[in-house]
C-alpha positions in Angstrom: 22.8 -22.9 -41.3 22.2 -20.4 -38.5 19.0 -21.3 -36.7 17.0 -18.3 -35.3 14.2 -18.5 -32.5 10.8 -17.9 -33.5 9.3 -15.1 -31.9 5.8 -15.9 -30.7 3.0 -13.3 -30.3 1.7 -12.3 -27.1 -2.0 -12.6 -27.0 -3.5 -10.1 -24.5 -7.1 -10.9 -23.7 -9.3 -8.6 -21.7 -11.8 -10.3 -19.0 -14.8 -8.8 -17.8 -16.3 -8.9 -14.4 -18.0 -11.9 -15.5 -15.0 -13.7 -15.7 -13.1 -16.3 -17.9 -16.2 -18.5 -18.4 -17.8 -15.6 -20.3 -14.9 -15.1 -22.7 -15.6 -15.5 -26.5 -15.1 -19.0 -28.2 -11.9 -17.7 -30.0 -10.6 -16.4 -26.6 -10.9 -19.9 -25.0 -9.4 -21.5 -28.0 -6.3 -19.1 -27.6 -6.2 -19.9 -23.7 -6.4 -23.6 -24.4 -3.8 -23.7 -26.8 -1.2 -21.6 -24.6 1.9 -22.6 -23.3 2.0 -19.9 -20.8 -1.0 -17.9 -19.2 -0.5 -14.9 -17.2 -3.2 -13.7 -15.1 -4.4 -12.5 -11.7 -4.9 -15.5 -9.1 -8.7 -14.7 -9.0 -8.8 -16.0 -12.4 -6.6 -19.1 -11.9 -9.5 -21.6 -11.1 -11.4 -20.6 -14.4 -8.6 -21.1 -16.8 -8.7 -24.0 -19.1 -5.3 -24.6 -20.7 -2.8 -27.4 -20.9 -0.1 -24.8 -20.2 1.3 -23.4 -17.2 -0.8 -20.8 -15.6 1.4 -18.2 -13.7 0.2 -15.1 -11.6 1.5 -11.5 -12.4 5.1 -11.3 -11.0 5.7 -8.9 -8.3 6.8 -6.2 -9.0 4.9 -6.0 -11.9 7.7 -4.4 -14.0 9.4 -7.9 -13.9 6.3 -9.2 -16.4 8.4 -8.1 -19.5 11.5 -9.8 -18.5 9.4 -12.8 -17.6 7.7 -12.8 -21.0 11.0 -12.3 -23.0 12.3 -15.5 -21.7 9.4 -17.8 -22.4 9.3 -20.0 -25.6 6.0 -21.0 -26.8 2.6 -19.3 -26.9 1.9 -16.8 -24.3 -1.6 -15.4 -23.2 -1.9 -12.5 -20.9 -5.3 -12.2 -19.2 -6.1 -8.7 -18.2 -9.1 -7.0 -16.8 -11.2 -4.9 -19.2 -9.6 -3.0 -22.1 -6.1 -3.8 -21.9 -5.1 -0.4 -23.7 -6.8 1.5 -21.2 -4.4 2.2 -18.7 -3.8 -1.5 -18.8 -0.9 -4.0 -19.5 -1.5 -3.8 -23.3 0.2 -0.6 -23.5 3.1 -1.5 -21.5 3.8 -4.6 -23.4 3.3 -2.9 -26.9 6.0 -0.3 -25.7 8.2 -3.2 -24.8 7.6 -5.9 -27.6 6.2 -3.7 -30.3 2.9 -3.8 -31.8 3.9 -6.6 -34.2 4.5 -9.1 -31.2 1.3 -8.1 -29.3 -2.3 -9.0 -30.1 -5.2 -7.3 -28.3 -8.6 -8.9 -27.7 -10.2 -6.2 -25.7 -13.1 -6.5 -23.4 -15.7 -3.9 -22.0 -13.7 -1.9 -19.8 -14.5 -0.7 -16.1 -14.8 2.9 -17.1 -17.6 1.8 -19.8 -19.3 -0.2 -17.4 -19.3 2.4 -14.5 -20.4 5.2 -17.0 -23.2 2.9 -18.4 -24.4 2.1 -14.7 -24.5 5.8 -14.0 -26.0 6.9 -17.4 -23.2 8.9 -17.9 -22.0 9.6 -21.7 -18.2 8.4 -21.7 -17.7 10.9 -23.8 -18.6 13.6 -21.1 -16.3 11.8 -18.7 -12.9 12.1 -17.7 -11.1 8.9 -17.4 -7.9 8.7 -15.2 -6.0 6.4 -13.1 -4.3 6.5 -9.5 -3.2 3.0 -9.8 0.7 3.1 -9.2 0.4 7.0 -9.2 -0.2 9.7 -6.9 -3.8 10.8 -6.1 -2.9 14.5 -6.7 -3.0 13.4 -10.3 -6.8 14.0 -10.2 -6.5 17.7 -9.4 -6.2 19.1 -13.0 -9.7 17.1 -13.6 -11.5 18.9 -10.8 -14.0 21.4 -12.0 -17.8 22.0 -11.5 -19.8 19.4 -12.4 -16.9 17.0 -13.5 -17.8 13.4 -14.1 -14.6 11.4 -13.1 -13.9 7.9 -13.5 -11.1 7.0 -11.5 -9.3 3.5 -11.6 -7.9 3.0 -8.3 -5.4 0.9 -6.8 -7.0 -0.6 -3.9 -9.8 0.3 -1.1 -7.3 2.9 0.2 -7.4 5.0 -2.8 -10.9 6.1 -2.2 -9.9 7.4 1.3 -6.9 9.1 0.0 -8.9 10.7 -2.7 -11.4 11.9 -0.3 -8.7 13.5 2.1 -7.4 15.2 -1.1 -10.8 16.7 -1.8 -11.4 17.9 1.7 -8.0 19.6 1.5 -8.7 21.5 -2.0 
């Protein structure tokens, strides 16, 4: 008899700015039952699980190798919609859609657009997180409504310098 290792799903749960305490009951159940939870350090204190809580690896690209080594139920907590410039797309590309289950939350783009009263369908959503800020140049046109996912507080400075030079 040949024994094969069961392949567990990777549950990727989006978290809003309200944090883990605001998650739906089914998300809390998945987190509680997880053997491993991967999340940003800022979420650790509010995670209720009997499993192991780990921070995102550095470099981030090491996440797929780490997940591949784990036996058991895996939950990955991500901000907003994990498929909108998020970890979900990377994990699906690596592990396949069949192995990944996504539970999205409202994204930062959706929140920003609603706070400004901009219909999201009339906005350009782009990222400079892990990418050059020059990537916004094709989206610069009169009255453009840009929603830009940034890497850190320096991104705004870099974008401002780029705009001054344009």
